[in-house]
Steps between C-alpha positions, in 0.01 A plus 500: 500500500777741597694420177190570288457835677864591430462414128176700481665796677801474269278522190316798651827683572625422147176631346518823703864553399411448134215752520709760685803476271307495174208720594484796269753361255382531146669518164316628196646481154345627178650474156350605170751457220304465177793326333478204740129423474416171324348661188806721445739210566317297237525782245870553570567126487375485140754753370792345311821667388541477125130417446280753681428817305444853623135461402472185719632686806265796451207260450587318825588798721338802338671822401836555672575778746766622258690397188875558472678503163836325535634536150430377154214246508532464881264616771401428858145487634486595869208411729495649850277377782494688831396318815547507874622239744392562858602315816375577850624352827331544840675352801335467841266795439792734572736509205397523137698529181374573152701454187374625164680466174385673185619278219512521125530189288634578155465246221736560207462341158771562242428440130707485185310518173177455700606169661575458872873463569496533881278591791552562873335634813634766736356590841578830671396590853474796732461393861324692778518371857298619796567380854279610786437415862130492591 
């Protein structure tokens, strides 16, 4: 009987410790990068160097953000997508930390004579952090 009481008390103490140490802890994370959604990944996965034409890319992705002339019969289509990644931490109802990053994903498609010769993605960020004590 005494051993059962000790085990029951031990579980109760463990449960209280878990509640006290994790109470108020929360992590939120939001991401909205249009270039990583399944539809966009499928469209990008179909593009082939040496086969895909400029017309194919515009049909799949729409009009580019800008077009850069690179020389005779060469050009680059640039698509920019702005999005925000936000993370929030709250610890023990006392300390909170927010981290926001404004990001831009840039998809680049380079063509020679209207045929895709290379493509790549660049991501740029600007980070803002806010730490506060409640």
